[in-house]
N, C-alpha and C positions, 0 to 999 in steps of 0.2 A: 670140153664140149661148150657150147655157146650159152647153155642155160642150166639152171638147177632144178627146174621144175616146170610143170604145165602153165603156171601163171607168172613165171619169172619176168617176161617183158612188162607185164602190167605191174609187178611190184618194183621193178627199176623205175618205171614212169613215175610212180607215186613217190618213190626215194628222191628222184631229181626234182619233182615239183614240190615236195615238202622242203627240200633244201633250198630252192631258188624262189619260191613263191608262197612262203610258209602261211601268210594270212589267208590267202585265197583257200588253200587246202584246210586250214583250221575251221574256217567258217562256212565254206561253200561245197566242200566235197562230200559232206554226209559221212565221212569216214570216222572211225573212233578216234577220240581225242588223244589217247595214249599212244596209238600206233603212229598217228601223224606227228606227235612230239618226238617219239623215238626216232623216226626217220629223219626229223630236222637234226636232232643231237648227232645222229650218226653220220649224216651228210657234213656237218660241220667238222667232226672229229676225223673223218677220213678224206676230207678234201673232195668230196664228191665221188669217191671211188666205191662203186656198188659191190664189187668183188670183196674188198676189204670188209665193208659193212656187212656181207653175208657171213663171213668168218666171225666176226664179232657177234652177230646174232646167234650163231651156232654155239659160241662160247657161252653166251648168256643163257642159252637154253640148257646147255649141260649144267651150269651152275644152278639153275632153277630145279633141274632133276635131282642133283645131289641134295639140294635143300629139301625137296619132297621126300627123298629117301630118309633123311635125318629126322623129319617130323613124323614119319609113318614106320619107323623101325620096329616099334613096339607091336604094330598091327599087322605086319607082314614080314616075310623072310627076305633076306638079301638076294637069294637067288631068283625069287620071283620078281623083285624090283629090277634086278639086272635084265631078266628076260623082257619085262616091259619096256626098259630103256633100249635094248637093242631091237625089239620090234619096232619101236617108235622110229629109231634111226634107220631101220632097214626101209620103211616107207619114206623117210626123207630122202635117203640116197637114191631110191628107185624113181624119184622125180615127182613126187606128189606137190611139192613146192609150195604148200601152204603155210608160209612163214608165220603168219599171224596166229594160227591154231597151235603150231608147234612152240610157241612161247607160252600160251595159255594152258595147255594141257598139263605141264608139270605144276603150274601154279594151282590148279584145281586139284590135282593130286596131292599137293602139300597141304591143302585145307582140309582133306579128309581127317587128318588127326584132330583138327579142331571140332569136327562133327562128332567123333567118337569120344572126345573129352567134354563135350557139350559147352564149348566156347563159341556160342553162336554169334556173338559180335565180331570176333576175329574172322570167323568163317565168312560171313556176309561182307565184311570189308574186303577180304581177299578175292572174293568173287566179283564184287564191284570193281576193283582194281583190274582183274582179269578181263572183265567185260569191256575196259577201255582200249583193250588191244583187239579182242575179238568178242563180238556181242553175244555169240552163242554160249559164252560161259555162263550167262545168266540162267541158262537151262538147269544148271546145278544147284539152283536155289531149292530145287525140288527135294534135296537132301536135308533141308532146314528143320523139318519135324524131328528127325533124328538128334539133332543138336538141341532142340528145346524140350525135349521129352525127359522127364525126370526118372522114368522107369528105365531098367536096363533092357537093351535090345539083345536078348541072348540069340534070337533067331534073325538078326539083321541081314544074314546073307539071302534069306528068302525075299527080303524086301528089295535088296539091291538086284538080285535075279529078275524080279517083277520089273523094276526099272529098266534093266538092260533089254527086256523084251518090249516093253511099253514105249520107251524113248524113240525107237525108230518109227513106230506108228505116229507118234506125236510130231515127229520131224515131217514125216510124209504129210500128215494133215496140214500142218503149217504151210509146206511148201505148195500144196494144192489149193489152199484157201486164201493164205495171206500173201504169198509171193509167187503167184503163178508165172 
């Protein structure tokens, strides 16, 4: 088919523009620095072939997922992680085409191990790196209190469940007030 998702034409335009007019994209596009830089690197590596760049991005995404699995194997089972991976790729294959978020989701997932080990500096650094590809990763800073706390969160699942319910409300509020 002619595209991999709903935003594919836009992503292809960004890819070509980053490869041919890097300075403009870097300073004037308002796009995340990391994503612009990644597109410039892929443009140069692939000779401007967007399809090959998509394959490389998918491969990078798989590598990030496997790293996330490695970082979280103590906190989750492999069947659950494989289910998450296949659900993720189901939506990717079905054409959601959100290339940037599909790179940052496994980065954030990988950082959860830092939260539970209370390694807050590593967690914040990983979130800041992920936010350079997709700004929405900054929303995961909300888990920082878990990393800073000295007491054991034996009931952390309740808090995560609360966040799962609260985050859509927060996102809707942001969409209606800050980005109408």
